[in-house]
N, C-alpha and C positions, 0 to 999 in steps of 0.2 A: 269612119265617122263615129262609130260607137266608142272606139278607143279615145278619140279626141274629146267626146262628151264626158267620158269618165275622168279623163285627166283634168278637164276644166272644173268638174265637180269637186275633185280632191283639192285643186288649187283654191277654189272658193272657200272650202271649209278651213283650209290652212290659214288663209288670210283672215277669216272671221275669228279664229282662235287667237291669232297673233294680235288682233286689234282689241281683244277683250281687256278691260282694266285689270290691274293686279288684284283688286279686291275680289274679282271673280274666281281667283285661284285659292280662296281661303275656305270655301265651304267644305264641311265634312260630308262624306258619302253615307247613305243609308246602308251601304253594304259593308261598312267598317266592322271589324270584329267587335263583339260585345265587350263593353268595359274599356274600350280604347279611349285614350285622351290625346288630343292633338297637341303636340309639344311646340310646334313652330308653324302655326297656321298661315302666317304671311308668306311662307316659302313653299307652300303646298301647291303642286301643279294641278291643272284641270284633269279630271277623269281618273285620278288616282284613288285606289281603294286601300285603306290601311288594313293589312292582312295579318300582321304579326308585330308584337311590341313587347319590350321589357323595360321597366323603369328602375332606376337606381336612386332610392331615397337617401341612402347613406353614401358618403364620399368613397370613391374608388379610383385607383390609378388607371390612367390610359395614356397612350402615346400618339401624338399627332404628327405625321410626317409633313415637312415643309419644303420639300424639294424632290427632284428626280432620283433615280437610282444611280449610284456610281458604277465604275467599271467592275467593282467587287460585288455588285449586287446589293448594296446597302444604301441607306439614306443618311447623309451626314447631319442634316439639321432636323431636330425633333423638338416639339413642345411637350414637356412632361406635365400632364394635368392631373390634379387630384381633386375630384369634385363630384357632385351629383350629376345625373344625366339620364339619357334614354337611348334606346336603339329601336328604330321603327322601320318597317319594311312595307313599301307601297307597291302595288301592282296596277298596271293598266294595259289595255290592248295596244299593240303596235309592233312594228318590225324594225329591221335595220334602217329603213328609210327615215323613220321618225326619231331614231336614237340621238343623232347629233343635234337635231332641232330641240329635243327635250333638254339636252345638255346645255345648250345656249340659254334656253328659257329658265332653267333652274338657276343658272348663274345670275341671270338678270333679276330673278325674284329675290335671291339672297342680297344682291346689291341694293335693291329697292328697300329691303328690310333693314338696311343700315349695316350690313356685314362688309368687312374688308376681305377681298379675295387674297388669300395668302399663297395658294398654289392651285393650279387647275390644268387639266389636260384631257384630251379625247383621243382614243386609239381606234383606228379603222381595222386593225387586224390583231393578231396574237403576238406580234413581235414588238421590239422596242423596250426602252427602259425609262421612258418619260412618265410624268405624273399621269395616272389613269391607264397605264399599260397593264397587261396581264400580270407581269412580274411585280409591278408596283402594288396592284390590288392584292395579289397573293401575300406580299410581305405585310401590308397593312393588316390583313385579316389574320395572319399568323401571330403578329404582335398583339393584336386586340381580338383575341379569339371569341367566336360566337358561343353562347351557352348551349347546353343540351336542349333539343327541341326546336332549334332555329331552322328556318327553311333553307332549301338549297338555293343559293343566290344566282348561280350562273351555270348554264349548260356547258358541258366540256367543249363542244364545237362552236360556241358562240364567238363570233369574230370581234365584235365591238364592245367597248366599255369606256366609261369616263369617270373622272373623279374631280371633286371640288373641295378644297380646304378653305374655310373662312372663319373669321372671328369678329365678334362684336363686343365693344366695351360697354359695361353697365356700371351703375354706382357701386355694386357689390363685387364686381370682378369681371372676368372675360368669359364670354360664352363661345365655345369652339364648336364648329359644325364640320363634319366630314360627310360628304354626299357621294355615294357610289351609284352609277347608272349601269345596270347589268341586264343580261337576257337569260332568265331562267328557262324559257321555252321560246320556240321559234316566233310565235306571234304575241309575245308578252314582253313588256319592259318593266323591270323591277328597279326600285330606288331605295337604297339603304341610307337612312339619315341617322347618323350618330351625333348626339349632342352631349357636351361635357361643360358644366358650369363650374369654372374655377373660382372659388370664393376667396376674395382678398381679405387677409387677416391683419393687414397693416397698411402703411402708405404704399402707393404704387411704386414699382421698381424705377430706379433712375433711368432717365432717357439715354438710349444708346445711339451711336452714330448711324447704324443701319435703320433703326426705327425713325430717327429724325428725317433722314433722306427719303424714306418711303412715304411718310406722312406729308412732307412738303410737296413731293411730286404728285401725290394723289389728291390732297385736300388744300394745299397752300397754307396750312397752319399746323402747329403741333404744340401740345402742352409740355412745358419744360419741367417734367416730373424729376424730382431730385433736388430742386432748389429749396433751401431752408433759410428762414429769416430770424434775426435776433430781436426778440421783444417787440416793443411798439415803435422802435426806431425805423423799422423797415429795412435795416441793413442786412446784407447777405452773410450767412454763417459760413465758416470755413468748409463745411461739408458740401457746399455748392460748387466747389472748384471743378470736379470732374464733368459736370454738366456744362459749365461755362466753357471749358476747353473744347468740348464737342461742338457747341454752338459756334465758337470762334473759328474752328476749322471749317465749318460749313459756310460761314460768312466769307472766309478767305477763298473758298472754292467757287463762290457766286458773287464776284466783285461788281457785276453790272446790275445787281438787284438791290433795291431798297427794301427795308423791313420795318415792321412795327413790333414793338414789345408791349403786350397788352395784359394788364392785371385784371383779375376777376375775383369776386367774393361771393359768399352766400347772402342770405337775406337777414342775417342776425343783427346787423347794425343799421342805423339810419343811412339813408342814401348818400347824404353829403359826407358822412364819416367814412363810409365804405369806399366812396370815390376817391377821397384823399389818400386813404391807406393803400388802395390798389395802384394809385398813381405813384406813390413813393416806392412801392415794390417794383414796378416796371422801370422807374428811373434808376433804381439801384442796379438792375440787370444791365441797362445801357451803360451806366458809368463803369461797371466792372469790365464789360467787354471792351470799352474804349481805353480805360486806363491800364488794365492788366494785360490785355491781349492785342492792343493796337488796332481795334476795329475803327472804322471811319464813323464819326458821329453824324456826318451828313447823311449816311445811309440808314440811320436808326432813329426812330421816334418812339417815345414812351407815351402810353395812354392808360388811364385808369377807368375801367368800366363799372366798378362796383358790382352790384348784383344784376345788372341789366341784361346779361347774356349767359344764363345758366345752361349747362349741357344736360343736367339731370334735375328732377324735381327736388325741391328743398325740404320735403316732408320727412326725410329720413336722415340719420347721421351720416350714412355712407354717401348719400347724394350731396349733402352740404360739404363734406370733405372734398369730393371731386370737383365741386363748383369753385372751390378756392384754388386758383391756379394762375400761372403766368404763361402766356402763349407767345410764340414767335409766329408772326403773320407776314406773308409775302405781300408787298405793296407799299406805296409811299405813305 
């Protein structure tokens, strides 16, 4: 009877924690080390104590793995990031029974904070080569070595570990997050949060086929980065062809789906002017896809939204540049 009572008590606590809003996970702890600064408050889990941290105010190189280990023990796909960032180590009480639940909650917090999960995995033992496995974590930490004075992240006999790789687009560039869940001691769960802010120095890179497919599958829309226009005419410049080809192939592979091509602007022009300009830009994309690549006009509709749907604030140059875009949107 006593064992049943204890089990019900633990279950009630678990359900209470799971029902807490995401904002409850943002509070700093009074036990945090002196001088610590929370770098990603919206993704901080309940009960965590920030026990070690190093900040990088100057750009530094780092490598972010985007897939599992191959048969040769390496990762094929990496993001090479050069930017400012931080490495923060959080501790909280807990054992192997809580590890996987924390992994799932950490992933949920990142998604709520607007991150796209690029790779994730949880390992129940010390074998395997997937994301989050012992070999994967060891490779990541060997490529991105910890500085002198860093804590011991995992006990040698610890069976479980997990890893989440995520990214979030901002007006100035991409914020990368690598989160490792480890066990430094038997009744302790540690979370290493590595952040790297890649600063964009020019226009965003042209849209690739894989990025298009991923964005459409996850969000149902994607910015057609790489399109350029000629003067006030709204006509497409020759440099737009690579992106148009990628979009055309995607349309050919999804023949049962209708799409909208939607133009957007910043707030620098009057509403009616911006609406007309973005309408011309969207129509130029539809015309090019139909006339040059044989896309069905019945499946494509052009819209000009002007400044009515910004993705970033218009109070910075970087934000205004990112708000000026043309998107492919699934739907009639």
